[in-house]
LOBA-700353 format. One record per residue (C-alpha): residue in one letter; y, x negated, z; residue number from 1. Coordinates in nm, 2 decimals, always signed. Layout:
LOBA-700353
NODE A Y X Z NUM
...
***
This chain:
LOBA-700353
NODE M -9.58 -7.81 +3.21 1
NODE Y -9.23 -7.80 +3.36 2
NODE E -9.18 -7.55 +3.64 3
NODE A -8.83 -7.62 +3.76 4
NODE V -8.49 -7.73 +3.62 5
NODE C -8.22 -7.89 +3.84 6
NODE I -7.87 -7.89 +3.70 7
NODE D -7.56 -8.06 +3.81 8
NODE L -7.23 -7.87 +3.79 9
NODE D -6.92 -8.08 +3.71 10
NODE G -6.96 -8.27 +3.39 11
NODE T -7.29 -8.10 +3.32 12
NODE L -7.31 -7.72 +3.34 13
NODE L -6.94 -7.67 +3.38 14
NODE D -6.71 -7.76 +3.09 15
NODE D -6.38 -7.95 +3.16 16
NODE N -6.21 -7.61 +3.22 17
NODE K -6.46 -7.55 +3.50 18
NODE K -6.64 -7.27 +3.31 19
NODE I -7.00 -7.21 +3.22 20
NODE S -7.03 -7.13 +2.85 21
NODE E -7.18 -6.81 +2.72 22
NODE K -7.44 -7.03 +2.55 23
NODE N -7.54 -7.19 +2.87 24
NODE I -7.56 -6.85 +3.04 25
NODE E -7.77 -6.70 +2.77 26
NODE I -8.03 -6.99 +2.76 27
NODE L -8.06 -7.02 +3.14 28
NODE N -8.14 -6.65 +3.16 29
NODE K -8.41 -6.69 +2.89 30
NODE V -8.55 -6.99 +3.07 31
NODE K -8.54 -6.80 +3.40 32
NODE D -8.73 -6.51 +3.23 33
NODE K -9.01 -6.75 +3.15 34
NODE G -9.07 -6.81 +3.52 35
NODE I -8.89 -7.14 +3.55 36
NODE E -8.71 -7.21 +3.88 37
NODE I -8.34 -7.27 +3.82 38
NODE I -8.18 -7.50 +4.08 39
NODE I -7.81 -7.60 +4.09 40
NODE A -7.76 -7.94 +4.25 41
NODE T -7.40 -8.02 +4.31 42
NODE G -7.15 -8.22 +4.52 43
NODE R -6.94 -7.90 +4.54 44
NODE A -6.92 -7.71 +4.87 45
NODE L -7.15 -7.41 +4.88 46
NODE P -6.88 -7.13 +4.86 47
NODE R -6.72 -7.29 +4.55 48
NODE A -7.06 -7.36 +4.39 49
NODE I -7.16 -7.00 +4.44 50
NODE D -6.82 -6.89 +4.30 51
NODE F -6.89 -7.09 +3.98 52
NODE T -7.25 -6.99 +3.93 53
NODE N -7.26 -6.62 +4.01 54
NODE V -7.16 -6.57 +3.64 55
NODE L -7.53 -6.66 +3.56 56
NODE G -7.63 -6.31 +3.67 57
NODE F -7.95 -6.39 +3.85 58
NODE K -8.06 -6.51 +4.19 59
NODE H -8.09 -6.89 +4.21 60
NODE T -8.09 -7.17 +4.47 61
NODE L -7.81 -7.42 +4.52 62
NODE I -7.83 -7.77 +4.66 63
NODE A -7.46 -7.81 +4.77 64
NODE N -7.25 -8.09 +4.92 65
NODE N -7.49 -8.34 +4.75 66
NODE G -7.79 -8.20 +4.96 67
NODE A -7.62 -8.13 +5.29 68
NODE V -7.69 -7.76 +5.26 69
NODE I -7.95 -7.56 +5.05 70
NODE S -7.91 -7.19 +5.01 71
NODE D -7.97 -6.90 +4.77 72
NODE N -7.65 -6.78 +4.59 73
NODE K -7.64 -6.47 +4.81 74
NODE E -7.64 -6.69 +5.13 75
NODE E -7.93 -6.47 +5.25 76
NODE K -8.15 -6.78 +5.33 77
NODE I -8.05 -7.13 +5.43 78
NODE F -8.33 -7.36 +5.34 79
NODE D -8.18 -7.68 +5.48 80
NODE Y -7.87 -7.77 +5.68 81
NODE N -7.76 -8.13 +5.74 82
NODE P -7.41 -8.17 +5.89 83
NODE I -7.26 -8.50 +5.98 84
NODE P -7.33 -8.60 +6.34 85
NODE Q -7.01 -8.61 +6.55 86
NODE R -7.06 -8.98 +6.63 87
NODE V -7.09 -9.07 +6.26 88
NODE F -6.78 -8.86 +6.18 89
NODE K -6.58 -9.04 +6.45 90
NODE E -6.69 -9.38 +6.33 91
NODE V -6.59 -9.32 +5.97 92
NODE Y -6.27 -9.14 +6.07 93
NODE D -6.16 -9.43 +6.28 94
NODE I -6.21 -9.68 +6.00 95
NODE G -6.01 -9.47 +5.77 96
NODE K -5.74 -9.42 +6.03 97
NODE D -5.70 -9.80 +6.07 98
NODE L -5.65 -9.81 +5.69 99
NODE G -5.40 -9.53 +5.70 100
NODE V -5.61 -9.27 +5.52 101
NODE Y -5.75 -8.93 +5.64 102
NODE P -6.04 -8.72 +5.50 103
NODE V -6.05 -8.38 +5.34 104
NODE I -6.33 -8.22 +5.55 105
NODE H -6.58 -7.98 +5.40 106
NODE I -6.75 -7.76 +5.66 107
NODE Y -7.00 -7.49 +5.63 108
NODE E -7.12 -7.21 +5.86 109
NODE Q -7.24 -6.87 +5.76 110
NODE K -6.98 -6.60 +5.81 111
NODE L -6.71 -6.86 +5.87 112
NODE K -6.43 -6.82 +5.61 113
NODE T -6.29 -7.17 +5.62 114
NODE S -6.48 -7.42 +5.41 115
NODE L -6.21 -7.69 +5.37 116
NODE I -6.00 -7.86 +5.64 117
NODE I -5.71 -8.07 +5.51 118
NODE P -5.46 -8.31 +5.68 119
NODE D -5.15 -8.13 +5.81 120
NODE K -4.93 -8.32 +5.56 121
NODE D -5.13 -8.20 +5.26 122
NODE E -5.00 -7.90 +5.06 123
NODE V -5.27 -7.63 +5.04 124
NODE Q -5.21 -7.59 +4.67 125
NODE W -5.33 -7.95 +4.61 126
NODE H -5.68 -7.84 +4.70 127
NODE K -5.71 -7.51 +4.52 128
NODE Q -5.98 -7.64 +4.28 129
NODE S -6.21 -7.70 +4.57 130
NODE V -6.23 -7.35 +4.70 131
NODE P -6.28 -6.99 +4.57 132
NODE S -5.94 -6.90 +4.70 133
NODE L -5.67 -7.05 +4.92 134
NODE E -5.77 -6.85 +5.23 135
NODE Y -6.08 -7.08 +5.26 136
NODE I -5.84 -7.37 +5.35 137
NODE S -5.73 -7.46 +5.70 138
NODE K -5.55 -7.76 +5.84 139
NODE Y -5.64 -8.02 +6.10 140
NODE S -5.42 -7.86 +6.36 141
NODE D -5.63 -7.54 +6.33 142
NODE F -5.94 -7.71 +6.46 143
NODE D -6.06 -7.97 +6.71 144
NODE I -6.20 -8.18 +6.42 145
NODE M -6.35 -8.44 +6.66 146
NODE N -6.59 -8.19 +6.81 147
NODE L -6.70 -7.99 +6.50 148
NODE N -7.08 -7.97 +6.44 149
NODE N -7.06 -7.82 +6.10 150
NODE I -6.90 -8.09 +5.89 151
NODE M -7.08 -8.13 +5.56 152
NODE T -6.88 -8.41 +5.39 153
NODE M -6.58 -8.63 +5.44 154
NODE V -6.39 -8.69 +5.12 155
NODE Y -6.13 -8.96 +5.05 156
NODE I -5.94 -8.99 +4.72 157
NODE E -5.76 -9.32 +4.71 158
NODE N -5.70 -9.62 +4.49 159
NODE V -5.99 -9.84 +4.39 160
NODE N -5.91 -10.14 +4.60 161
NODE L -5.87 -9.93 +4.92 162
NODE V -6.19 -9.74 +4.86 163
NODE D -6.38 -10.07 +4.80 164
NODE E -6.24 -10.21 +5.13 165
NODE F -6.32 -9.88 +5.31 166
NODE R -6.68 -9.86 +5.18 167
NODE N -6.75 -10.23 +5.26 168
NODE L -6.63 -10.17 +5.62 169
NODE V -6.85 -9.86 +5.66 170
NODE N -7.16 -10.04 +5.52 171
NODE K -7.09 -10.36 +5.72 172
NODE R -7.09 -10.17 +6.04 173
NODE D -7.43 -10.01 +5.96 174
NODE I -7.30 -9.66 +6.01 175
NODE I -7.60 -9.43 +5.94 176
NODE C -7.48 -9.21 +5.66 177
NODE Q -7.50 -9.15 +5.29 178
NODE N -7.19 -9.27 +5.11 179
NODE H -7.10 -9.30 +4.74 180
NODE V -6.81 -9.34 +4.50 181
NODE L -6.74 -9.10 +4.22 182
NODE N -6.50 -9.12 +3.92 183
NODE I -6.24 -8.83 +3.92 184
NODE F -5.98 -8.72 +3.67 185
NODE K -5.69 -8.88 +3.85 186
NODE K -5.53 -9.20 +3.73 187
NODE D -5.61 -9.51 +3.94 188
NODE K -5.80 -9.30 +4.19 189
NODE I -6.16 -9.26 +4.29 190
NODE M -6.35 -9.05 +4.54 191
NODE F -6.53 -9.19 +4.84 192
NODE E -6.76 -8.95 +5.01 193
NODE C -6.96 -8.98 +5.34 194
NODE L -7.24 -8.74 +5.44 195
NODE N -7.54 -8.70 +5.67 196
NODE K -7.81 -8.96 +5.60 197
NODE E -8.03 -8.68 +5.47 198
NODE A -7.77 -8.55 +5.23 199
NODE N -7.87 -8.67 +4.89 200
NODE K -7.95 -8.46 +4.59 201
NODE I -8.30 -8.60 +4.54 202
NODE I -8.38 -8.55 +4.91 203
NODE G -8.27 -8.19 +4.87 204
NODE V -8.46 -8.14 +4.55 205
NODE E -8.78 -8.28 +4.71 206
NODE K -8.75 -8.05 +5.02 207
NODE L -8.69 -7.74 +4.81 208
NODE L -8.97 -7.81 +4.56 209
NODE K -9.21 -7.87 +4.85 210
NODE L -9.12 -7.52 +4.99 211
NODE K -9.17 -7.37 +4.65 212
NODE N -9.49 -7.57 +4.58 213
NODE I -9.36 -7.73 +4.27 214
NODE N -9.44 -8.10 +4.18 215
NODE L -9.15 -8.33 +4.13 216
NODE K -9.31 -8.45 +3.81 217
NODE N -9.31 -8.10 +3.68 218
NODE T -8.93 -8.08 +3.71 219
NODE I -8.64 -8.15 +3.47 220
NODE A -8.30 -8.26 +3.59 221
NODE L -7.97 -8.28 +3.40 222
NODE G -7.66 -8.47 +3.52 223
NODE D -7.38 -8.71 +3.44 224
NODE E -7.26 -8.90 +3.75 225
NODE T -7.35 -9.15 +4.02 226
NODE N -7.46 -8.88 +4.27 227
NODE D -7.72 -8.76 +4.01 228
NODE F -7.88 -9.11 +3.98 229
NODE N -8.18 -9.07 +4.20 230
NODE M -8.24 -8.71 +4.10 231
NODE L -8.26 -8.80 +3.73 232
NODE R -8.46 -9.12 +3.80 233
NODE K -8.73 -8.95 +4.00 234
NODE V -8.80 -8.62 +3.83 235
NODE G -9.05 -8.58 +3.55 236
NODE C -8.78 -8.57 +3.29 237
NODE G -8.42 -8.68 +3.36 238
NODE I -8.16 -8.59 +3.09 239
NODE A -7.82 -8.76 +3.09 240
NODE M -7.53 -8.58 +2.93 241
NODE K -7.36 -8.74 +2.64 242
NODE N -7.05 -8.77 +2.87 243
NODE G -7.26 -8.93 +3.14 244
NODE T -7.19 -9.27 +3.29 245
NODE K -7.36 -9.58 +3.15 246
NODE A -7.57 -9.62 +3.46 247
NODE I -7.70 -9.26 +3.44 248
NODE K -7.79 -9.30 +3.07 249
NODE E -7.98 -9.62 +3.14 250
NODE I -8.22 -9.47 +3.39 251
NODE S -8.27 -9.13 +3.22 252
NODE N -8.57 -9.03 +3.01 253
NODE K -8.33 -8.89 +2.75 254
NODE V -7.96 -8.89 +2.66 255
NODE S -7.83 -8.57 +2.52 256
NODE E -7.64 -8.58 +2.19 257
NODE Y -7.42 -8.31 +2.34 258
NODE D -7.16 -8.31 +2.62 259
NODE N -7.06 -8.06 +2.89 260
NODE N -6.80 -7.91 +2.66 261
NODE N -7.05 -7.83 +2.39 262
NODE S -7.33 -7.65 +2.59 263
NODE G -7.54 -7.96 +2.62 264
NODE V -7.75 -7.80 +2.90 265
NODE A -7.84 -7.50 +2.68 266
NODE I -7.92 -7.71 +2.38 267
NODE E -8.16 -7.94 +2.57 268
NODE L -8.34 -7.66 +2.76 269
NODE E -8.37 -7.45 +2.44 270
NODE K -8.55 -7.74 +2.28 271
NODE I -8.79 -7.78 +2.57 272
NODE F -8.86 -7.41 +2.66 273
NODE L -8.77 -7.19 +2.37 274
NODE K -8.87 -7.36 +2.05 275
***
């Protein structure tokens, strides 16, 4: 008997226009009404994730920044908080600096408006998809970035060869952090992300389910990308979206016949809970 559903956002619950379909909203409400715990597990920063999911119309929990922070969508309760240690930030930052690249920095602190810090040379408009509004964005010169204790993620979007070199250097130096690469919709570019060693979707899922007294094997997860890998592999039923990566499809219990643009989440959950 399934008691919880964990759902990725981009490429899963969100369509390519970054909207949650009416069908997805309808079915999630019906599943919620059956007493099933709905959990959003995303790489997005918490403010933007909340901005996307408030349309659902019910209280839910979000595992944001790939597990770096866990909160309800009203930010009334922070279940877990794992910023990057200053030492780790400096080590990764210095490697990037030597390669001529600088991170977009996601921060989180309750009641702090800023959630994104960008290099001074960046145009604010370049990052508008990452925040609820432009007022959430600040620049390096507004903060002493080397002494922040609320950094959730360091994000680099660069060409494949540079990211490969960067990641190899980080791993070779045994820097204690989570890091992964994600495909993005930019030609010849990929995303390299570094986080606290405890920041992983499945770690966040396990912590939250323990608090709610739900067994991992009684949980369904839906996703499409590299950062969903362990979550889909370890839950009782992992469902890959039709648009998911080859690796995600190979480890999942099921591959949906529907993608994120055709309410694949709703269709799969309707089969499981409402038929």
